[in-house]
C-alpha positions in Angstrom: -60.8 -0.4 -31.5 -60.2 0.0 -27.8 -58.0 -2.6 -26.3 -57.7 -1.2 -22.9 -57.9 -4.0 -20.2 -60.8 -4.5 -17.9 -60.3 -3.5 -14.2 -63.1 -5.5 -12.6 -62.7 -8.1 -9.9 -61.1 -11.4 -10.5 -60.7 -14.6 -8.5 -57.1 -13.7 -7.5 -58.3 -10.8 -5.6 -56.1 -8.2 -7.4 -56.6 -5.5 -9.9 -56.2 -6.2 -13.6 -54.5 -3.1 -14.9 -52.1 -2.3 -17.7 -49.3 -3.7 -15.7 -50.9 -7.0 -14.5 -49.2 -9.4 -16.9 -45.7 -8.3 -15.9 -46.6 -8.3 -12.2 -48.3 -11.6 -12.4 -45.2 -13.1 -14.0 -42.6 -11.9 -11.5 -44.9 -12.9 -8.8 -45.0 -16.5 -10.3 -41.2 -16.5 -10.8 -40.7 -15.4 -7.1 -43.0 -18.2 -5.8 -41.4 -20.9 -8.0 -37.8 -19.7 -7.2 -38.5 -19.8 -3.4 -40.2 -23.2 -3.8 -37.2 -24.7 -5.5 -34.9 -23.0 -2.9 -36.8 -24.5 0.0 -36.8 -27.9 -1.6 -33.1 -27.8 -2.5 -32.0 -26.6 0.9 -34.1 -29.0 2.9 -33.3 -32.2 0.7 -29.5 -31.4 0.2 -28.7 -32.5 3.7 -30.2 -29.2 5.0 -27.2 -27.3 3.3 -24.7 -29.3 5.5 -22.4 -30.4 2.7 -20.2 -27.8 0.9 -21.6 -28.6 -2.5 -25.1 -28.0 -1.2 -24.2 -24.7 0.3 -22.7 -23.7 -3.2 -26.0 -24.9 -5.0 -28.1 -22.9 -2.6 -26.1 -19.8 -3.0 -26.1 -20.1 -6.8 -29.8 -20.8 -7.1 -30.6 -18.0 -4.5 -28.6 -15.5 -6.5 -31.3 -15.6 -9.2 -33.2 -13.4 -6.7 -31.1 -10.5 -8.1 -32.5 -11.0 -11.6 -36.1 -11.2 -10.3 -35.7 -8.2 -8.1 -34.0 -6.3 -10.7 -36.7 -7.0 -13.2 -39.3 -5.7 -10.7 -37.3 -2.6 -10.1 -37.0 -1.9 -13.9 -40.7 -2.5 -14.4 -41.6 -0.1 -11.7 -39.2 2.6 -13.0 -40.8 2.5 -16.4 -44.5 2.4 -15.4 -46.7 4.8 -13.4 -47.1 2.7 -10.2 -46.4 3.1 -6.6 -42.5 3.3 -5.8 -40.9 0.3 -4.4 -40.8 1.3 -0.7 -39.2 -1.9 0.6 -36.0 -1.1 -1.2 -35.4 1.6 1.5 -35.4 -1.2 4.1 -32.3 -2.8 2.6 -29.8 -0.3 4.1 -28.9 -2.6 7.1 -28.0 -5.4 4.5 -25.9 -3.0 2.4 -23.9 -1.8 5.4 -23.4 -5.5 6.7 -22.1 -6.4 3.2 -19.7 -3.4 3.3 -18.4 -4.5 6.7 -17.7 -8.0 5.5 -16.1 -6.9 2.3 -13.8 -4.5 4.3 -12.7 -7.3 6.6 -11.6 -9.4 3.6 -9.0 -6.8 2.7 -7.5 -7.0 6.2 -6.8 -10.7 7.0 -5.5 -11.6 10.5 -4.3 -15.2 9.6 -1.7 -16.1 7.2 -1.5 -19.4 5.2 1.5 -21.6 6.3 2.7 -25.1 5.4 3.7 -27.2 8.3 4.8 -30.9 7.7 3.3 -30.8 4.2 -0.2 -29.6 5.5 -1.6 -26.3 4.8 -2.5 -24.4 7.9 -3.6 -20.9 9.0 -1.3 -19.1 11.4 -2.3 -16.1 13.4 -0.2 -13.1 12.4 -2.6 -10.3 13.4 -4.4 -7.8 11.1 -2.4 -5.1 9.4 -4.9 -2.5 10.6 -6.2 -3.3 14.2 -8.8 -0.6 14.2 -10.8 -1.7 11.1 -12.8 -5.0 10.4 -10.6 -8.1 9.7 -11.1 -11.6 8.7 -9.5 -14.9 9.5 -10.0 -16.2 6.0 -11.5 -13.9 3.4 -12.7 -16.7 1.2 -14.6 -18.3 3.9 -16.2 -15.0 4.9 -17.3 -14.2 1.3 -18.8 -17.7 0.9 -20.8 -17.1 4.1 -21.9 -13.7 2.9 -22.8 -15.0 -0.5 -25.1 -17.8 1.2 -26.7 -15.2 3.5 -27.3 -12.6 0.8 -28.8 -15.2 -1.6 -31.2 -16.5 0.9 -32.2 -13.1 2.4 -32.8 -11.4 -1.1 -34.8 -14.5 -2.3 -37.2 -14.2 0.6 -37.2 -10.3 0.4 -38.5 -10.6 -3.2 -41.9 -11.5 -1.5 -42.1 -7.9 -0.3 -41.3 -6.7 -3.9 -43.3 -8.9 -6.3 -46.2 -10.7 -4.5 -49.5 -8.7 -4.7 -52.0 -11.4 -3.6 -52.5 -13.1 -0.2 -53.7 -16.2 -1.9 -50.3 -16.5 -3.6 -48.5 -16.3 -0.3 -50.9 -19.0 1.2 -50.1 -21.1 -1.8 -46.4 -20.8 -1.2 -46.8 -21.6 2.5 -49.0 -24.7 1.8 -46.2 -26.0 -0.6 -43.5 -25.4 1.9 -45.7 -27.2 4.7 -46.4 -30.1 2.3 -42.5 -30.4 1.8 -42.1 -30.5 5.5 -44.7 -33.3 5.8 -43.0 -35.4 3.1 -39.7 -35.0 4.9 -41.4 -36.0 8.3 -42.8 -39.1 6.7 -39.5 -39.8 5.0 -37.6 -39.4 8.2 -40.1 -41.4 10.3 -39.8 -44.4 8.0 -36.0 -44.0 7.8 -35.7 -43.9 11.5 -37.8 -47.0 12.1 -36.3 -49.1 9.2 -32.6 -48.1 8.7 -29.6 -46.6 10.0 -28.1 -43.7 8.0 -29.3 -40.8 5.8 -31.4 -41.8 2.7 -32.1 -45.2 4.2 -28.6 -46.0 4.9 -27.1 -45.1 1.5 -25.2 -42.1 3.0 -23.4 -42.5 6.3 -24.2 -39.6 8.6 -21.3 -37.9 10.3 -23.6 -37.2 13.3 -25.4 -40.1 15.0 -28.3 -37.8 15.9 -29.7 -37.1 12.4 -33.3 -37.1 11.1 -34.7 -37.2 7.7 -32.1 -35.5 5.4 -30.7 -33.3 8.2 -27.3 -34.1 9.7 -28.1 -32.7 13.1 -31.4 -33.5 14.7 -31.6 -30.1 16.5 -31.5 -28.3 13.2 -34.4 -30.4 12.0 -36.3 -29.6 15.1 -35.9 -25.8 14.5 -36.9 -26.3 10.9 -40.0 -28.3 11.8 -40.9 -25.8 14.5 -41.2 -23.1 11.8 -43.2 -25.2 9.4 -45.3 -26.5 12.5 -46.3 -22.9 13.5 -47.0 -21.9 9.8 -49.2 -25.0 9.4 -51.3 -24.2 12.4 -51.9 -20.7 11.1 -53.0 -22.1 7.7 -55.2 -24.7 9.2 -57.0 -22.1 11.4 -57.4 -19.8 8.5 -59.0 -22.4 6.3 -60.9 -24.0 9.1 -62.5 -20.5 9.8 -63.6 -20.3 6.2 -65.1 -23.8 6.3 -68.8 -23.1 6.2 -70.3 -26.0 4.5 -67.9 -27.1 1.7 -66.9 -30.8 2.1 -63.6 -30.3 -0.1 -62.4 -27.7 2.3 -63.3 -29.9 5.3 -61.4 -32.8 3.7 -58.4 -30.6 3.2 -58.4 -29.3 6.8 -58.6 -33.0 7.9 -55.6 -33.9 5.8 -53.7 -30.8 7.0 -54.4 -32.0 10.6 -52.9 -35.3 9.9 -49.9 -33.7 8.3 -49.5 -31.4 11.5 -49.5 -34.5 13.7 -46.9 -36.2 11.5 -44.6 -33.2 12.0 -45.3 -32.9 15.6 -44.0 -36.4 16.5 -40.6 -36.1 14.6 -38.6 -34.3 17.3 -39.2 -37.2 19.7 -38.3 -39.7 17.0 -35.0 -37.6 16.4 -34.3 -37.7 20.1 -34.1 -33.9 20.3 -35.0 -32.7 23.7 -35.0 -29.0 22.6 -37.1 -30.1 19.6 -39.8 -31.6 21.8 -39.8 -28.4 23.9 -40.2 -26.3 20.9 -43.2 -28.3 19.5 -44.8 -28.4 22.9 -44.5 -24.7 23.3 -46.0 -23.9 19.9 -48.6 -26.5 20.3 -49.7 -25.3 23.8 -50.0 -21.7 22.5 -52.2 -23.1 19.5 -54.4 -25.2 21.8 -55.0 -22.2 24.1 -55.8 -20.1 21.1 -58.3 -22.5 19.6 -59.8 -23.2 23.0 -60.4 -19.6 23.9 -61.9 -18.7 20.5 -64.1 -21.7 20.5 -65.4 -21.0 24.0 -66.2 -17.4 23.1 -68.0 -18.5 20.0 -70.0 -21.2 21.7 -71.0 -19.0 24.6 -72.1 -16.2 22.2 -74.5 -18.9 20.6 -75.5 -20.3 24.0 -74.1 -23.8 23.2 -72.2 -26.2 25.3 -68.5 -26.4 25.1 -68.0 -29.9 26.6 -67.8 -31.8 23.2 -65.3 -29.4 21.4 -63.1 -29.4 24.5 -63.1 -33.1 24.8 -62.3 -33.5 21.1 -59.4 -31.1 21.4 -58.1 -32.8 24.5 -58.3 -36.3 22.6 -56.3 -35.0 19.7 -53.6 -33.5 22.1 -53.4 -36.8 24.1 -53.2 -38.9 21.0 -50.4 -36.6 19.5 -48.4 -36.5 22.7 -48.9 -40.1 23.4 -48.0 -41.3 19.8 -44.9 -39.0 19.9 -43.5 -40.6 23.2 -44.5 -44.1 22.0 -42.9 -43.8 18.6 -39.8 -42.1 19.9 -39.5 -44.0 23.2 -36.2 -45.7 22.2 -34.6 -42.3 21.2 -36.0 -40.5 24.1 -34.8 -43.2 26.6 -31.3 -43.0 24.9 -31.3 -39.1 25.2 -32.4 -39.4 28.9 -29.6 -41.7 29.7 -27.2 -39.4 27.8 -28.6 -36.5 29.8 -28.0 -38.2 33.2 -24.5 -39.1 32.1 -23.7 -35.5 30.9 -24.9 -34.1 34.2 -22.5 -36.5 36.1 -19.6 -35.5 33.8 -20.4 -31.7 34.0 -21.8 -30.9 30.6 -23.4 -27.7 32.0 -19.9 -26.5 33.1 -18.5 -27.4 29.8 -21.1 -25.5 27.9 -20.7 -22.5 30.2 -16.9 -22.7 29.5 -17.5 -22.7 25.9 -19.7 -19.6 26.2 -17.1 -18.0 28.5 -14.4 -18.5 25.7 -16.6 -17.1 23.1 -17.3 -14.0 25.1 -13.5 -13.6 25.6 -13.2 -13.6 21.8 -15.9 -11.0 21.8 -14.0 -8.9 24.3 -10.9 -9.0 22.2 -12.6 -7.5 19.2 -15.8 -6.0 20.2 -16.7 -3.7 17.5 -16.2 -5.8 14.3 -15.3 -9.3 15.5 -12.9 -11.8 14.0 -14.6 -12.1 10.7 -17.7 -13.8 9.2 -17.3 -17.6 9.5 -14.3 -17.4 11.6 -15.3 -18.9 14.8 -13.7 -22.3 14.4 -10.3 -20.9 13.7 -10.5 -18.0 16.3 -11.5 -20.4 19.0 -8.3 -22.4 18.4 -6.3 -19.5 19.9 -8.0 -20.1 23.2 -8.2 -23.9 22.9 -5.2 -25.1 21.0 -5.2 -28.6 22.4 -5.9 -31.4 20.0 -9.5 -32.9 19.8 -9.8 -36.4 21.0 -11.8 -38.9 18.9 -15.4 -39.8 19.8 -16.0 -36.8 21.9 -19.1 -35.2 20.5 -19.2 -32.2 22.6 -15.6 -31.2 21.7 -16.1 -32.0 18.0 -19.1 -29.7 18.0 -17.0 -26.7 19.0 -16.8 -25.7 15.4 -19.8 -23.7 16.6 -20.5 -21.6 19.7 -23.8 -23.4 20.5 -25.3 -20.0 20.6 -26.0 -18.0 17.4 -26.2 -14.8 19.3 -22.7 -15.1 20.8 -21.2 -16.5 17.7 -22.5 -13.5 15.7 -20.9 -11.2 18.3 -17.6 -13.1 18.1 -17.6 -13.1 14.2 -19.0 -9.7 13.3 -18.9 -7.7 16.6 -21.6 -5.5 18.0 -21.6 -3.5 14.8 -22.3 -6.4 12.6 -24.7 -8.1 14.8 -26.7 -4.9 15.2 -26.8 -4.7 11.5 -28.1 -8.2 11.2 -30.8 -7.6 13.8 -31.8 -4.5 11.8 -32.2 -6.6 8.7 -35.3 -7.9 10.4 -36.4 -5.1 12.7 -36.4 -2.4 9.8 -38.9 -4.2 7.6 -40.9 -5.3 10.6 -41.4 -1.8 11.9 -42.4 -0.6 8.5 -44.8 -3.4 7.6 -46.6 -4.1 11.0 -50.4 -3.5 11.2 -51.8 -0.9 13.4 -54.9 -3.1 14.3 -53.9 -6.7 14.5 -52.3 -8.9 11.9 -54.4 -12.0 11.5 -53.7 -15.7 12.4 -51.5 -16.5 9.5 -48.8 -13.8 10.0 -49.3 -14.1 13.8 -48.2 -17.8 13.8 -45.6 -17.2 11.2 -44.0 -14.5 13.4 -44.5 -16.6 16.4 -42.6 -19.5 15.0 -39.8 -17.1 14.0 -39.8 -15.7 17.6 -39.5 -19.3 19.1 -36.5 -20.2 16.9 -34.9 -16.8 17.7 -35.1 -17.5 21.5 -33.7 -21.1 20.7 -30.8 -19.5 18.9 -29.6 -18.0 22.1 -28.6 -21.4 23.4 -28.1 -23.4 20.1 -27.1 -22.7 16.6 -30.1 -23.3 14.3 -29.0 -20.5 11.9 -25.8 -22.5 11.2 -28.2 -24.5 9.0 -29.0 -23.2 5.5 -32.4 -24.8 5.4 -33.5 -23.2 8.7 -32.2 -19.8 7.4 -34.3 -20.2 4.3 -37.4 -21.3 6.3 -37.0 -18.5 8.8 -36.6 -15.6 6.3 -39.4 -16.9 4.2 -41.9 -17.3 7.1 -40.8 -13.7 8.3 -41.1 -11.9 4.9 -44.4 -13.8 4.0 -45.8 -12.7 7.3 -44.9 -9.1 6.7 -46.2 -9.1 3.2 -49.5 -10.7 4.3 -49.8 -8.0 6.9 -49.1 -5.2 4.2 -51.7 -6.7 1.8 -54.3 -7.1 4.6 -53.7 -3.4 5.5 -53.8 -2.0 2.1 -56.0 -4.3 -0.1 -56.3 -3.8 -3.7 -59.5 -2.2 -5.2 
């Protein structure tokens, strides 16, 4: 009896061949693994606690098993070779650079007054990479690798665009739940998890210790949700269930849009407004072209869109009026006390660290200790902008200070190499366009803030980025 599988079409949109069960299993494992990683990183204080970073790193390390299983399956089956594996060479070189730095420490543990301290003694070999604290560098590298490889598995195992959309919908729903949770928490209590956990930073939101980190996170999900809504709205021909889902999605989009104002995040409001204005212009132009082609009036759709924008912006400023008024007063006070000059001074000191070790930097995760060589004075209490100097407030500058120009270029290539190989020749579609647009906005934001210092933002960024690339690849080379 012939038991060969059928190769006809199926609702999933893929091909049912001899290797379909294994491929489908690994695809599901990747999606579940990433869904848990997103949930864990976002609800565990955004990865702000040491135990949360360890848990994220440990769970993300399962990506090696999933990716290894896919490689083993491909090697032992007559299918197309794994081209994305060739795109990992920047990550491999970056790991080699950090590993090399751990064998050349520049600080030595000392005990002073019964307290363990790190004293600068200089690296044994000044011409090769060095690290302030090898253990800290390895912990940062573990976290980055676990997140990067977990999201990279999308390029290895996922074969259906429907599966990618399902994952993005799940991630967006998690963002909406966090937005609702944070909104009620902001309006009814003071402290994380409705006051049960004191926040070390007064400007927190939802489960995120720092409101600006939440703003970068929600900007990524906001852009992804817009792409999904436009995709499903375009497919909405006559089905009431689809229209209902799009309506609920629009409500979720509005709930996320108001949260930066509630968090009192000036940068977050700007990010949401930027993404929202691009989306409004996109929808308006497409609607006008469509209506004109059918000879219909554009007055009613334009008025409806204007009403939605007005209600969203007005609601955001009404709900967040207390936080925004507080931030406005803070801004005026900061301008009087010279916060701009203080921030420029921090950037200047960071650049001085870069100039001292331009090639390989001071070591991954070393900024706080290295900066103390230039700013040895003790930190006064209740001085937020001095306490925050554990980071450079610029991910770009901090990367140069920690890993030098060599390490920073390798990190950039971790995104550029897959992007150049996966980009579409004739457009990319709405979903990947908004995914990559959200990533671009957060990248620009990282020049003047440190969103990538938050593990949840890092997970959301690489997930959106790799999901967009794989969506483009599947759109360009569909299965028979």
